[in-house]
C-alpha positions as CSV (number, residue, x, y, z in Angstrom):
1,M,31.9,-10.1,12.7
2,S,30.8,-8.6,9.5
3,S,29.9,-11.0,6.7
4,K,30.4,-9.4,3.3
5,S,29.7,-11.1,0.1
6,K,32.3,-11.7,-2.6
7,A,30.5,-9.2,-4.8
8,D,30.9,-6.4,-2.2
9,W,34.6,-7.0,-2.0
10,R,34.9,-7.1,-5.8
11,E,33.5,-3.6,-6.0
12,K,36.3,-2.2,-3.8
13,S,39.6,-0.8,-5.0
14,L,42.9,-2.5,-4.4
15,G,43.8,0.0,-1.6
16,E,40.5,-0.7,0.2
17,L,41.0,-4.5,-0.2
18,E,44.5,-4.3,1.2
19,K,43.2,-2.3,4.2
20,E,40.5,-5.0,4.7
21,L,43.1,-7.7,4.5
22,E,45.2,-6.0,7.1
23,K,42.1,-5.7,9.3
24,K,41.1,-9.3,8.9
25,T,44.7,-10.5,9.6
26,K,44.7,-8.5,12.9
27,E,41.3,-9.9,13.7
28,L,42.6,-13.5,13.2
29,I,45.6,-12.8,15.4
30,E,43.3,-11.4,18.2
31,F,41.1,-14.4,17.8
32,R,44.0,-16.8,18.2
33,F,45.2,-15.0,21.2
34,K,41.8,-15.1,22.9
35,H,41.3,-18.7,21.9
36,R,44.5,-19.6,23.7
37,Q,43.3,-17.8,26.8
38,G,39.9,-19.6,26.7
39,Q,37.9,-16.4,26.1
40,V,36.3,-17.6,22.8
41,K,32.9,-19.1,22.8
42,N,32.5,-19.5,19.0
43,V,35.6,-21.5,17.9
44,H,34.4,-21.7,14.3
45,Q,34.9,-17.9,14.0
46,G,38.6,-18.6,13.2
47,K,37.7,-20.7,10.2
48,E,35.4,-18.0,8.9
49,I,38.1,-15.3,9.3
50,R,40.6,-17.5,7.4
51,K,38.1,-18.0,4.6
52,Q,37.5,-14.3,4.3
53,I,41.2,-13.6,4.2
54,A,41.6,-16.2,1.4
55,V,38.7,-14.6,-0.6
56,I,40.2,-11.1,-0.2
57,K,43.7,-12.4,-1.3
58,T,42.2,-14.1,-4.3
59,I,40.3,-10.9,-5.4
60,I,43.5,-8.8,-4.9
61,S,45.4,-11.3,-7.0
62,Q,42.7,-11.2,-9.8
63,K,42.6,-7.4,-9.8
64,K,46.4,-7.1,-10.1
65,K,46.3,-9.6,-12.9
66,E,43.6,-7.6,-14.7
67,E,45.7,-4.4,-14.3
68,K,48.6,-6.1,-16.0
69,S,46.6,-7.5,-18.8
70,L,44.9,-4.2,-19.7
71,P,46.5,-2.5,-22.7
72,Q,48.7,0.4,-21.6
73,K,48.2,3.7,-23.4
74,K,51.5,5.0,-24.7
75,K,52.0,8.6,-23.6
76,G,53.0,11.2,-26.2
77,S,52.5,9.0,-29.3
78,I,49.5,10.6,-31.0
79,K,49.3,9.8,-34.7
80,K,47.4,12.0,-37.1
């Protein structure tokens, strides 16, 4: 399991974060499946994956909010 810091995730683009979120979601599903079968030795791994998913979702939300709050440049309206 890779442990990335919040700063590493903040540097990524929205597309990369969404791919990472998809990857972590699949990882959590696989973990749950293996846990039900009794194949998991480290049961705390599920908690860590859920925390990572929450951090990624928070960062995605913040980035989307920043995009909306940035002033949009009007195209074609150049004043002299």
